[in-house]
Each structure stands twice: as structure tokens, then as C-alpha cells.
Wavefront OBJ file of the C-alpha trace (Angstrom):
o trace
v 109.158 45.449 -4.353
v 108.816 47.953 -7.179
v 111.637 50.380 -7.507
v 110.869 54.123 -7.202
v 112.119 56.800 -9.546
v 111.669 60.409 -8.374
v 111.226 63.147 -10.979
v 110.244 66.836 -10.921
v 107.142 67.866 -12.864
v 108.249 70.503 -15.391
v 105.185 72.768 -14.696
v 104.266 72.246 -11.109
v 107.819 71.863 -9.880
v 106.493 69.248 -7.505
v 108.089 65.883 -7.218
v 106.066 63.086 -8.675
v 106.478 59.412 -8.304
v 106.783 57.267 -11.430
v 106.450 53.601 -10.824
v 106.627 50.567 -12.769
v 103.442 49.004 -13.990
v 100.616 49.027 -11.454
v 102.194 51.923 -9.554
v 100.066 54.759 -8.114
v 100.618 58.538 -8.284
v 100.372 60.626 -5.152
v 100.029 64.454 -4.850
v 100.669 66.307 -1.663
v 97.490 67.067 0.357
v 98.207 70.788 0.442
v 98.357 70.975 -3.363
v 95.098 69.106 -3.805
v 93.341 71.337 -1.257
v 94.584 74.452 -3.018
v 93.343 73.234 -6.386
v 89.908 72.473 -4.950
v 89.704 75.917 -3.383
v 90.517 77.630 -6.681
v 87.879 75.591 -8.489
v 85.262 76.393 -5.849
v 85.993 80.120 -6.029
v 85.684 80.093 -9.833
v 82.310 78.312 -9.592
v 81.046 80.824 -7.054
v 82.173 83.749 -9.210
v 80.445 82.313 -12.254
v 77.226 81.701 -10.303
v 77.302 85.204 -8.849
v 77.844 86.717 -12.263
v 74.890 84.729 -13.624
v 72.544 85.677 -10.817
v 73.527 89.316 -10.581
v 70.772 91.593 -12.006
v 71.762 94.455 -14.281
v 71.625 97.821 -12.630
v 69.154 100.152 -14.402
v 69.066 103.799 -13.575
v 65.668 105.204 -12.588
v 64.390 107.889 -15.021
v 64.526 111.397 -13.744
v 61.406 113.394 -12.887
v 61.780 115.409 -16.075
v 62.033 112.253 -18.174
v 58.963 110.743 -16.500
v 56.972 113.934 -17.098
v 58.073 113.969 -20.731
v 56.974 110.343 -21.168
v 53.621 111.024 -19.518
v 53.083 114.096 -21.697
v 53.883 112.067 -24.801
v 51.452 109.325 -23.757
v 48.720 111.897 -23.104
v 49.327 113.502 -26.482
v 49.095 110.140 -28.235
v 45.882 109.350 -26.347
v 44.378 112.713 -27.311
v 45.283 112.133 -30.956
v 43.628 108.704 -30.838
v 40.492 110.178 -29.248
v 40.358 112.947 -31.864
v 40.731 110.374 -34.633
v 37.955 108.244 -33.128
v 35.690 111.305 -32.880
v 36.370 112.138 -36.526
v 35.496 108.591 -37.545
v 32.274 108.705 -35.508
v 31.356 112.092 -36.998
v 31.965 110.750 -40.487
v 29.744 107.749 -39.787
v 26.994 110.052 -38.477
v 27.398 112.398 -41.447
v 27.148 109.563 -43.945
v 24.118 108.260 -42.075
v 22.520 111.730 -42.165
v 23.247 112.049 -45.876
v 21.687 108.666 -46.556
v 18.805 109.568 -44.265
v 18.168 112.885 -46.019
v 18.487 111.271 -49.411
v 16.124 108.498 -48.392
v 13.721 110.988 -46.825
v 13.773 113.113 -49.973
v 13.119 110.105 -52.184
v 10.328 109.031 -49.864
v 8.757 112.498 -49.990
v 8.944 112.520 -53.768
v 7.214 109.142 -53.931
v 4.431 110.221 -51.576
v 4.128 113.559 -53.327
v 3.477 111.726 -56.575
v 0.803 109.620 -54.892
v -0.891 112.690 -53.389
v -0.871 114.436 -56.744
v -2.424 111.382 -58.365
v -5.229 111.544 -55.802
v -5.849 115.295 -55.803
v -5.073 116.669 -59.252
v -8.019 114.899 -60.930
v -10.391 116.172 -58.215
v -9.147 119.759 -58.552
v -9.518 119.563 -62.311
v -12.985 118.090 -61.932
v -14.237 120.923 -59.648
v -12.663 123.601 -61.825
v -14.417 122.141 -64.822
v -17.755 122.420 -62.978
v -17.122 126.007 -61.893
v -15.399 127.518 -64.906
v -16.139 125.488 -68.033
v -19.487 127.197 -68.692
v -21.369 123.935 -68.371
v -23.325 125.312 -65.411
v -24.920 128.709 -64.918
v -25.404 130.245 -61.502
v -27.892 128.330 -59.341
v -27.796 125.318 -61.660
v -28.031 121.950 -59.959
v -25.287 119.456 -60.709
v -26.017 116.392 -62.741
v -26.523 113.208 -60.701
v -23.136 111.908 -61.830
v -21.256 115.077 -60.821
v -23.232 115.406 -57.612
v -22.423 111.834 -56.563
v -18.709 112.439 -57.205
v -18.769 115.575 -54.989
v -20.695 113.843 -52.198
v -18.533 110.704 -52.198
v -15.025 111.903 -53.016
v -14.804 115.518 -51.859
v -17.358 116.800 -49.347
v -16.718 114.160 -46.594
v -13.167 115.549 -46.124
v -14.306 119.083 -45.279
v -13.198 119.943 -41.681
v -16.773 121.099 -40.858
v -18.571 118.392 -42.761
v -21.261 117.684 -40.135
v -22.021 121.365 -39.710
v -22.208 121.950 -43.434
v -24.664 119.165 -44.258
v -26.878 119.883 -41.227
v -30.103 117.903 -41.467
v -28.997 116.345 -44.766
v -28.135 117.209 -48.348
v -30.915 117.686 -50.858
v -28.636 118.570 -53.788
v -25.479 120.466 -54.835
v -25.548 123.571 -57.012
v -23.200 126.233 -58.440
v -23.455 129.894 -57.438
v -21.596 133.142 -56.777
v -19.484 133.307 -53.671
v -21.265 135.296 -50.925
v -18.178 137.424 -50.219
v -16.541 137.540 -53.657
v -19.057 138.404 -56.335
v -16.799 137.521 -59.223
v -15.936 134.122 -57.810
v -18.073 131.012 -58.065
v -18.281 128.169 -55.581
v -20.321 125.107 -54.719
v -23.366 125.199 -52.458
v -25.159 122.572 -50.397
v -28.931 122.834 -50.468
v -30.169 121.101 -47.344
v -33.378 119.170 -46.992
v -34.816 121.964 -44.867
v -34.141 124.459 -47.677
v -31.110 126.130 -46.083
v -28.181 126.887 -48.401
v -24.556 126.550 -47.264
v -21.466 127.276 -49.327
v -18.293 125.208 -48.901
v -14.706 125.507 -50.075
v -13.496 122.656 -52.227
v -9.895 123.597 -51.301
v -10.659 122.807 -47.667
v -11.995 119.464 -48.843
v -8.801 118.772 -50.806
v -6.621 119.657 -47.812
v -8.764 117.527 -45.522
v -8.361 114.580 -47.873
v -4.567 114.957 -47.843
v -4.424 115.242 -44.040
v -6.595 112.178 -43.575
v -4.951 109.911 -46.137
v -1.359 111.163 -45.880
v -0.905 112.551 -42.345
v 2.905 112.241 -42.335
v 3.387 114.191 -45.555
v 0.424 116.562 -45.555
v 2.200 119.615 -44.113
v 5.130 119.296 -46.502
v 2.873 118.850 -49.502
v 0.476 121.680 -48.664
v 3.289 124.092 -47.853
v 4.809 123.337 -51.227
v 1.628 123.402 -53.312
v -1.163 125.176 -51.442
v 0.448 127.897 -49.310
v -0.834 130.585 -51.688
v -4.247 129.083 -52.124
v -7.254 130.807 -50.611
v -9.631 128.740 -48.517
l 1 2 3 4 5 6 7 8 9 10 11 12 13 14 15 16 17 18 19 20 21 22 23 24 25 26 27 28 29 30 31 32 33 34 35 36 37 38 39 40 41 42 43 44 45 46 47 48 49 50 51 52 53 54 55 56 57 58 59 60 61 62 63 64 65 66 67 68 69 70 71 72 73 74 75 76 77 78 79 80 81 82 83 84 85 86 87 88 89 90 91 92 93 94 95 96 97 98 99 100 101 102 103 104 105 106 107 108 109 110 111 112 113 114 115 116 117 118 119 120 121 122 123 124 125 126 127 128 129 130 131 132 133 134 135 136 137 138 139 140 141 142 143 144 145 146 147 148 149 150 151 152 153 154 155 156 157 158 159 160 161 162 163 164 165 166 167 168 169 170 171 172 173 174 175 176 177 178 179 180 181 182 183 184 185 186 187 188 189 190 191 192 193 194 195 196 197 198 199 200 201 202 203 204 205 206 207 208 209 210 211 212 213 214 215 216 217 218 219 220 221 222 223 224 225
């Protein structure tokens, strides 16, 4: 049988049993139970520390109100900035719109002038160049131009021509003795004066309805019908 040698462990102060080869070591049951208890308690403490949530203090009423006020102020600033951006977009759009509208008006104004200036010059030549005396009948060429390009745009065209036009002549205005105008001599012999300015305005209104008011206010507002 193996011989036993009893020694004291220098740290635990517990007797241990050293054997010869193939010997086993035995610890007292009370010591092993105590060691297991310590280990279990350490594990529980570590687990509790891991699972424990940090304690956060709730903000005070004053702090919450301050945060809400700050959020509202930031929101108002963002809304103001958005409104400014929208206003700038609208302003730029209006500027482009006005610029485009002005360019469009200029283009149409040029077209209207191209249509009307030659007619005005033509009628003034008939009335004031000395080519025609009072009661002179227009030449067939001039008469055709008046009947085709001017008279149909008079606002009272049907009333003026009545039963039909025999010819066109030049004469003194019935209300302004020093002024000359054109007259329609009807087929029944009746004579009817007409304003060539009303014909010009009628032409503009018919051919350029969107720009007529602008053009006439700019060019004809001092003209006498």
C-alpha cells in the first residue's frame, strides 16, 4: 500500500495529501462548497452589473419648456427660410414673365406698325398731298385700296355703305371746315363720311385682339376719331 505523507499547504493552511505516483488529492467538502459559493456570487454580481440600466434623471419642467421653445424657434426659422426661397422663385418667375411679356409686346407692336403705318401714310397722302381737290373722286387704284384694306374694318361698316358703294371721294369734314375726310357715295346718291382712324383701330382690334388696347393707348390715345 502506498505510504502517505501529510503536509500543510502554505496558502490555504489546509492539510493536503501527497502520494506516490498514481495517488489522488482530496479537499475537504466544506472548502469545496465555500469556493463554489464564492464563484457563484461573483458570477451573479457580474451579471447584475451587466444587466443593470443606467439611471437617467428626467429633465425638469423648465428644461423641457426651454427645449420645446428652441425647437419651435428652429422650426419658425426654417419656415421663414422656405418662404423666402418661394418668394424668390416667384419673383424671378415674375421678372422673367414681365421681361417675356415686354419682349412679346414689342414684337407684336412692330407687326402692328408694319400693318398700319403704310395705310395711315396712304390716306394722309390722299387727303393732304394736293393730288385731290374737294369732291374729287379717287382713282380706281386708290379706291380699291380703301374698299379692300380700310373700310371693312370700320365699326359701323354695314351702316356706312348702306345699299352699296358707288365710289369714294374727298371732301371737307361736315363738322370741321378746315379738315378733310373721305366720303362714301352710295348707289342711291346718299353721301356718308367715315373716319379712317376708326378703320385703323378696327383693323388692329380684329387682327391683334390681345395687344390692341396696349397699342392704341400708346399710339392713338390723342387721336381724334
